[in-house]
C-alpha positions as CSV (number, residue, x, y, z in Angstrom):
1,X,163.1,16.9,36.3
2,X,164.9,20.4,36.5
3,X,163.9,22.6,33.7
4,X,165.8,25.8,33.2
5,X,163.9,29.1,33.1
6,X,165.4,29.5,29.9
7,X,163.3,26.7,28.3
8,X,160.6,27.4,30.3
9,X,160.3,30.7,28.8
10,X,161.1,29.1,25.4
11,X,158.4,26.8,25.9
12,X,156.0,29.5,27.0
13,X,156.5,31.7,23.9
14,X,156.0,28.7,21.5
15,X,153.1,27.4,23.0
16,X,151.3,30.9,22.9
17,X,152.3,31.2,19.3
18,X,150.8,27.6,18.8
19,X,147.8,28.5,20.4
20,X,147.5,31.5,18.1
21,X,148.6,30.2,14.7
22,X,146.2,26.9,15.4
23,X,143.0,29.4,16.1
24,X,144.4,31.6,13.2
25,X,144.4,28.5,10.7
26,X,141.2,27.1,12.0
27,X,139.6,30.6,11.6
28,X,140.7,30.9,8.1
29,X,140.1,27.2,7.1
30,X,136.4,27.9,7.9
31,X,136.4,31.7,6.4
32,X,137.5,30.3,3.0
33,X,134.9,27.8,3.1
34,X,132.6,30.0,4.1
35,X,133.5,32.9,1.9
36,X,133.7,31.0,-1.3
37,X,130.3,29.7,-0.6
38,X,129.1,33.2,-0.3
39,X,131.2,33.9,-3.5
40,X,129.4,31.4,-6.0
41,X,126.2,32.0,-4.5
42,X,126.6,35.6,-5.7
43,X,127.6,34.3,-8.9
44,X,124.7,32.7,-9.3
45,X,122.4,35.2,-8.2
46,X,123.8,37.2,-10.9
47,X,122.7,34.6,-13.2
48,X,119.7,34.5,-11.5
49,X,118.8,38.3,-12.0
50,X,119.7,37.8,-15.7
51,X,117.5,34.6,-16.3
52,X,114.6,36.9,-14.7
53,X,115.0,39.4,-17.0
54,X,115.5,36.9,-20.2
55,X,112.1,35.3,-19.0
56,X,110.4,38.4,-18.7
57,X,111.0,39.6,-22.4
58,X,110.0,36.3,-23.4
59,X,107.1,36.3,-21.9
60,X,106.4,39.7,-23.5
61,X,107.3,38.6,-26.7
62,X,105.3,35.6,-26.8
63,X,102.2,36.5,-25.0
64,X,102.5,33.6,-22.2
65,X,104.2,30.7,-20.9
66,X,102.6,27.8,-23.4
67,X,106.1,27.9,-25.3
68,X,107.5,26.4,-22.2
69,X,104.7,24.1,-21.7
70,X,104.7,23.1,-25.4
71,X,108.6,22.7,-25.9
72,X,110.5,21.6,-22.4
73,X,113.6,22.3,-24.3
74,X,113.1,25.5,-24.3
75,X,113.5,26.2,-20.5
76,X,117.1,24.1,-20.8
77,X,117.8,26.9,-23.4
78,X,116.8,29.9,-21.8
79,X,118.8,28.7,-18.7
80,X,121.5,28.1,-20.5
81,X,121.6,31.6,-22.4
82,X,122.4,32.9,-18.9
83,X,126.1,31.2,-18.9
84,X,128.9,34.0,-18.7
85,X,130.0,34.5,-22.7
86,X,132.4,36.6,-24.4
87,X,131.2,40.0,-25.9
88,X,128.7,42.3,-25.0
89,X,124.8,41.4,-23.8
90,X,123.8,43.0,-27.5
91,X,126.5,40.4,-29.2
92,X,125.1,37.6,-27.0
93,X,121.4,38.4,-27.5
94,X,121.8,38.5,-31.3
95,X,123.6,35.2,-31.3
96,X,121.1,33.5,-28.9
97,X,118.2,34.9,-31.6
98,X,120.0,34.0,-34.6
99,X,121.0,30.5,-33.4
100,X,119.5,29.5,-30.2
101,X,121.4,27.5,-27.8
102,X,121.6,23.6,-28.1
103,X,119.9,22.2,-25.1
104,X,121.8,20.1,-22.5
105,X,120.7,16.4,-23.0
106,X,121.3,15.7,-19.6
107,X,118.4,18.4,-18.7
108,X,116.4,18.2,-21.9
109,X,113.3,16.7,-19.8
110,X,114.2,18.6,-16.3
111,X,110.8,19.3,-15.7
112,X,109.6,15.5,-16.2
113,X,112.1,13.8,-14.5
114,X,114.5,14.0,-11.3
115,X,118.0,15.0,-12.1
116,X,120.6,12.5,-11.4
117,X,122.0,12.7,-7.9
118,X,125.4,13.9,-9.2
119,X,123.7,16.7,-10.8
120,X,121.4,17.7,-8.0
121,X,123.4,21.0,-6.9
122,X,123.3,22.2,-10.5
123,X,121.8,25.6,-11.1
124,X,119.5,24.2,-13.6
125,X,118.1,22.0,-10.8
126,X,117.7,24.6,-7.9
127,X,115.5,26.9,-10.3
128,X,111.6,27.0,-10.5
129,X,109.4,28.9,-12.7
130,X,105.7,29.4,-11.6
131,X,102.8,30.9,-13.3
132,X,100.7,33.7,-11.8
133,X,98.7,31.6,-9.7
134,X,102.0,29.6,-8.6
135,X,101.5,26.7,-10.8
136,X,105.2,24.9,-11.6
137,X,105.7,25.5,-15.3
138,X,109.4,24.8,-15.3
139,X,111.7,23.4,-12.8
140,X,112.8,20.3,-10.8
141,X,109.7,18.1,-9.9
142,X,108.6,18.5,-6.7
143,X,107.4,21.1,-4.1
144,X,110.2,23.8,-3.8
145,X,111.2,24.2,-0.2
146,X,113.5,27.3,1.1
147,X,113.3,28.8,-2.1
148,X,113.3,32.8,-2.5
149,X,110.8,33.6,-5.4
150,X,111.2,36.7,-7.1
151,X,108.1,38.2,-8.9
152,X,108.0,38.4,-13.0
153,X,106.7,41.5,-14.5
154,X,105.5,42.2,-17.7
155,X,103.1,45.3,-18.9
156,X,103.2,46.3,-15.0
157,X,101.4,43.1,-13.7
158,X,102.5,40.0,-12.3
159,X,103.3,37.0,-14.9
160,X,104.8,34.7,-12.9
161,X,107.5,33.8,-10.1
162,X,111.2,32.8,-10.7
163,X,112.9,31.0,-7.4
164,X,116.1,29.6,-6.5
165,X,117.4,27.6,-3.9
166,X,121.1,28.9,-2.4
167,X,123.5,26.5,-2.7
168,X,124.5,25.0,0.6
169,X,127.5,23.4,-0.2
170,X,130.0,23.1,-2.5
171,X,130.1,20.1,-5.0
172,X,131.9,21.3,-7.9
173,X,135.0,19.6,-8.6
174,X,136.9,22.4,-9.6
175,X,135.7,24.5,-6.4
176,X,136.4,21.5,-4.1
177,X,139.7,21.2,-5.5
178,X,140.5,25.2,-5.0
179,X,139.2,25.2,-1.7
180,X,141.3,22.4,-0.8
181,X,144.7,23.8,-2.1
182,X,143.6,27.2,-0.2
183,X,143.8,25.1,3.1
184,X,146.9,23.2,2.1
185,X,148.5,26.8,1.7
186,X,147.0,28.3,4.7
187,X,148.5,24.8,6.6
188,X,151.9,25.2,5.0
189,X,151.6,28.9,6.1
190,X,150.8,28.1,9.7
191,X,153.7,25.6,9.8
192,X,156.7,28.1,8.3
193,X,155.3,30.7,11.2
194,X,155.3,27.7,13.9
195,X,159.2,27.1,12.4
196,X,160.0,30.7,12.4
197,X,158.7,31.3,16.0
198,X,160.5,28.4,17.1
199,X,163.7,30.0,15.6
200,X,163.0,33.4,17.3
201,X,161.4,31.8,20.8
202,X,165.2,30.2,21.8
203,X,167.4,33.0,21.2
204,X,164.9,35.7,22.3
205,X,164.3,33.5,25.6
206,X,168.1,33.2,26.2
207,X,168.3,37.2,25.9
208,X,165.7,37.9,28.3
209,X,167.2,35.3,30.8
210,X,171.0,36.2,30.6
211,X,170.5,39.3,32.8
212,X,169.0,36.9,35.0
213,X,172.0,34.4,34.7
214,X,174.3,36.8,35.5
215,X,172.5,38.6,38.2
216,X,172.4,34.6,40.2
217,X,175.9,34.5,39.4
218,X,176.4,37.9,41.3
219,X,174.1,36.9,44.0
220,X,176.1,33.9,44.4
221,X,179.2,35.7,44.5
222,X,177.9,38.0,46.9
223,X,176.7,35.2,49.1
224,X,180.5,34.3,49.4
225,X,181.0,37.3,50.6
226,X,182.6,39.1,48.0
227,X,180.8,42.4,48.9
228,X,182.6,44.6,46.1
229,X,180.3,42.6,43.2
230,X,178.1,45.2,40.9
231,X,175.9,44.0,38.1
232,X,175.7,46.2,35.1
233,X,172.0,48.2,35.3
234,X,169.9,47.6,31.9
235,X,167.2,49.3,30.2
236,X,164.4,51.0,32.7
237,X,162.6,47.9,33.3
238,X,161.6,45.5,35.9
239,X,165.1,43.7,35.5
240,X,167.1,47.1,35.3
241,X,165.2,48.2,38.7
242,X,166.2,44.6,39.8
243,X,169.7,45.4,39.4
244,X,169.9,48.5,40.8
245,X,168.5,47.2,44.1
246,X,171.0,44.6,44.3
247,X,173.9,47.2,43.7
248,X,172.3,49.1,46.6
249,X,171.9,45.7,48.5
250,X,175.8,45.3,47.6
251,X,176.7,48.4,48.7
252,X,174.8,48.4,52.3
253,X,176.5,44.8,52.8
254,X,180.1,46.4,51.7
255,X,179.3,49.4,54.2
256,X,178.1,47.1,57.2
257,X,181.1,44.8,56.7
258,X,183.1,47.4,56.7
259,X,181.5,49.2,60.0
260,X,181.6,45.9,61.7
261,X,185.3,45.4,60.6
262,X,186.1,49.1,62.0
263,X,183.7,48.3,65.1
264,X,185.5,45.9,66.0
265,X,189.0,47.2,65.5
266,X,188.0,50.6,67.8
267,X,186.2,48.6,70.5
268,X,189.4,46.8,70.6
269,X,191.7,49.8,70.9
270,X,189.5,51.5,73.2
271,X,189.6,48.5,75.5
272,X,192.9,47.8,75.3
273,X,194.0,51.0,76.4
274,X,192.9,51.0,79.9
275,X,193.4,47.3,80.2
276,X,197.3,48.4,79.3
277,X,197.0,51.1,82.0
278,X,195.6,48.8,84.6
279,X,197.9,46.2,83.7
280,X,201.2,48.6,84.0
281,X,199.8,50.1,87.2
282,X,199.3,46.5,88.7
283,X,202.4,45.0,87.8
284,X,204.4,48.2,88.7
285,X,202.8,47.4,92.2
286,X,203.9,44.2,92.3
287,X,207.4,44.8,91.0
288,X,207.7,47.6,94.2
289,X,207.9,50.1,91.2
290,X,205.4,52.0,93.3
291,X,203.6,51.8,96.3
292,X,200.4,50.8,96.9
293,X,199.3,53.9,98.1
294,X,196.2,56.6,97.7
295,X,197.7,57.9,94.5
296,X,198.1,54.7,92.7
297,X,194.5,53.3,94.1
298,X,193.5,56.6,92.3
299,X,194.8,56.1,89.3
300,X,193.2,52.5,88.9
301,X,190.3,54.1,90.2
302,X,190.1,56.5,87.4
303,X,190.9,53.9,84.5
304,X,188.6,51.2,86.0
305,X,186.1,54.1,86.0
306,X,187.0,55.1,82.1
307,X,186.7,51.6,81.2
308,X,182.9,51.2,83.1
309,X,182.0,54.2,81.1
310,X,182.9,52.9,77.9
311,X,181.4,49.7,78.7
312,X,178.3,51.4,79.4
313,X,177.9,53.5,76.6
314,X,178.7,50.1,74.3
315,X,175.9,48.6,76.6
316,X,173.2,51.2,75.9
317,X,174.0,51.4,72.1
318,X,173.7,47.7,72.1
319,X,170.3,47.9,73.9
320,X,168.9,50.7,70.9
321,X,170.2,48.2,68.2
322,X,167.8,45.6,69.4
323,X,165.1,47.8,70.4
324,X,165.6,47.0,74.4
325,X,166.3,50.2,75.5
326,X,163.7,51.4,78.0
327,X,162.2,55.1,78.3
328,X,160.1,56.0,81.2
329,X,158.4,59.3,79.5
330,X,156.3,61.8,81.4
331,X,155.7,65.2,80.7
332,X,158.2,67.6,82.0
333,X,159.4,71.2,81.6
334,X,162.4,71.3,78.8
335,X,163.2,74.9,80.1
336,X,163.9,73.7,83.8
337,X,166.2,70.6,82.8
338,X,168.1,72.5,80.3
339,X,168.9,75.4,83.2
340,X,169.4,72.5,85.6
341,X,172.0,71.3,83.3
342,X,173.6,74.3,82.4
343,X,173.8,75.0,86.7
344,X,175.7,71.8,86.9
345,X,178.5,72.4,84.2
346,X,178.7,76.4,84.9
347,X,181.7,75.9,87.6
348,X,183.7,73.7,84.7
349,X,183.1,76.0,82.1
350,X,184.4,79.3,84.0
351,X,187.2,76.9,85.3
352,X,188.3,76.7,81.9
353,X,187.5,80.3,81.1
354,X,184.5,79.1,78.8
355,X,182.2,82.3,78.6
356,X,178.5,80.9,78.6
357,X,175.5,82.7,77.3
358,X,172.1,81.0,77.8
359,X,169.0,82.2,76.0
360,X,166.0,79.8,77.1
361,X,163.0,81.7,75.7
362,X,161.5,83.2,79.1
363,X,157.8,83.2,79.6
364,X,156.8,80.6,77.3
365,X,156.0,77.0,77.8
366,X,158.1,74.5,76.9
367,X,156.4,71.2,77.8
368,X,157.5,67.6,76.3
369,X,156.6,64.4,76.6
370,X,160.1,62.5,77.5
371,X,162.2,60.6,79.8
372,X,163.7,62.8,82.6
373,X,167.1,61.1,82.8
374,X,167.6,60.4,78.8
375,X,167.3,64.3,78.4
376,X,170.0,64.8,81.3
377,X,172.1,62.6,79.5
378,X,171.4,64.0,76.2
379,X,172.3,67.7,77.7
380,X,175.2,66.4,79.9
381,X,177.0,64.3,76.6
382,X,176.3,67.7,74.3
383,X,177.8,70.4,77.3
384,X,180.7,67.4,78.2
385,X,181.4,67.6,74.6
386,X,182.1,71.3,74.3
387,X,183.5,71.3,77.3
388,X,186.5,69.3,76.2
389,X,186.4,70.5,72.3
390,X,186.4,74.3,73.3
391,X,189.8,76.2,73.2
392,X,190.3,77.9,76.9
393,X,188.8,81.3,77.0
394,X,186.2,79.8,74.6
395,X,182.7,80.9,74.2
396,X,179.7,78.4,74.5
397,X,176.1,79.6,73.4
398,X,172.8,77.5,74.3
399,X,169.6,79.0,72.6
400,X,165.9,77.5,73.2
401,X,163.2,78.7,71.1
402,X,159.4,77.3,69.7
403,X,159.8,76.4,66.1
404,X,156.0,76.1,65.4
405,X,154.8,73.0,67.2
406,X,158.6,72.0,68.2
407,X,161.0,73.2,70.4
408,X,164.2,74.5,69.3
409,X,167.6,73.9,70.8
410,X,170.7,74.9,70.1
411,X,174.4,74.0,71.4
412,X,177.1,76.7,69.4
413,X,180.3,76.6,70.6
414,X,183.7,78.4,69.6
415,X,187.1,77.1,67.9
416,X,188.5,74.4,66.8
417,X,185.9,74.1,64.0
418,X,185.1,70.7,62.1
419,X,185.2,70.2,58.1
420,X,181.7,69.8,56.5
421,X,183.0,66.4,55.4
422,X,183.8,65.4,59.1
423,X,180.7,66.9,60.4
424,X,178.7,64.4,58.7
425,X,180.4,61.6,60.8
426,X,180.2,62.8,64.1
427,X,177.3,60.9,64.8
428,X,179.4,57.8,63.5
429,X,180.0,55.2,66.5
430,X,183.4,55.6,68.1
431,X,184.4,58.2,65.3
432,X,186.8,61.2,66.8
433,X,188.5,64.2,64.8
434,X,191.6,63.9,66.0
435,X,193.5,61.3,63.7
436,X,195.7,60.9,66.8
437,X,193.3,59.3,69.0
438,X,194.5,61.0,71.9
439,X,192.5,60.0,75.0
440,X,193.5,63.3,76.6
441,X,190.6,65.3,75.0
442,X,187.8,63.4,75.1
443,X,186.2,59.7,75.2
444,X,185.7,56.9,73.0
445,X,183.3,58.7,70.3
446,X,180.0,57.5,71.5
447,X,178.7,60.5,73.3
448,X,177.3,61.9,70.2
449,X,175.8,58.3,69.0
450,X,174.1,57.9,72.5
451,X,173.0,62.1,71.6
452,X,171.1,61.0,68.5
453,X,169.7,57.6,69.8
454,X,167.9,59.4,72.8
455,X,167.0,62.4,70.2
456,X,165.2,59.5,67.5
457,X,163.5,58.0,70.5
458,X,161.7,60.9,71.1
459,X,160.6,61.3,67.8
460,X,163.0,64.5,67.3
461,X,165.7,65.3,64.8
462,X,169.5,66.5,65.8
463,X,172.1,67.7,63.3
464,X,175.8,69.2,63.2
465,X,176.3,72.2,61.2
466,X,179.3,74.9,61.3
467,X,178.7,77.3,64.2
468,X,179.1,81.1,63.9
469,X,181.8,81.1,66.3
470,X,183.8,78.8,64.7
471,X,183.3,75.4,66.4
472,X,180.4,73.2,65.7
473,X,176.7,73.9,66.4
474,X,174.4,71.2,67.7
475,X,170.6,71.6,66.5
476,X,167.7,70.0,68.0
477,X,164.1,69.8,67.7
478,X,161.6,68.0,69.7
479,X,158.2,67.9,69.7
480,X,156.0,70.0,72.1
481,X,153.3,68.3,74.1
482,X,150.4,70.6,72.2
483,X,151.7,68.9,69.2
484,X,151.2,65.4,69.7
485,X,148.4,63.2,68.5
């Protein structure tokens, strides 16, 4: 049977409340009984203290305990005199002297016979009076046990002992009725608390689960391809953090979907252009419009090579994405490799009228642990990019310097420049600054993407900045071998 999380949460809160209420009810039931029994014993303790005072006064007046032995009813009168009455203590004493209380016929002969069972827990049946030799003078017959005796003193000498057995349980009808009423009241309070808890738990559980239900519905829409789905971020708690993570995930999926569609469209466009040219050239030869000579073969070869480079670049990027691009690293001199690359591009730069200014920090060691082939590809792509996108008669400066435990390389060219918004996109795949996508200026827009992959594979960093010469400055940092663990 499937139980919704709302009802699971409701049952959990209700069960916790029930456990608390039941424990509280049991503790209060025990506490009421024990507390009321302690209260009754305290009242009787006060009566016991008063009886001790009365006995000490009576002994001082009579000069002994013979008046109790001769008149057993006198013990009942003395015990009855300790009952709480209205008026002050002096008024009660005067009334007792003027008119001694009548003995209770039920306890008139308490010293000589055992009280009935129904009176076995009354105060009179739990009090003993012993003389100085601890011989019983008054009280129930039998040997008293578990009795606390108090000394009776007259004229600074012990004349007897008064003892009382504390009440072990409640037996009085009124007392039992009071305790029962209190327990019933506690049971009623517990029942009301359970009902209130049930009434509060269900709406609270529904309120707590509502964000989860909304998130689940949004997750379902996201799973069906609605990547623009967002959820409202709640308070700063676990659910709020989950909502923020969901929105971040949805945004990432939306961007990835847009990148995938743009990637497919760009690749289709890049592949269709050389294929269209090849098709036109071949159809022109077939139709006899052009002769199959060296010029037509050279044109076909250029388009095939361009298509081959595009496919190779896409293949390298795909290998980098799946982690299958291999690097054969060794310790190489970064200055020599950069100088070789500049030498190979020197004639082309001079042919376009671009002046080259190279500062390669002579006298220092720039050994890096890298793949020589990948570094040549990195430098070739950056120099080729500068050659294609720098206006004739411009400038290109290349600088190599040490930055702590890293080597810094900068390629700064002259105009045309790139806006700050476009600088952040230069390393995106198939991104080119020119909106017309004019193929006469460059390739497919994968060169800088491959450069970033190569630099990151060597634990370095690369970024594009505005050049002080008016163009673009590509800054690269690579770890030197002395900085490697």
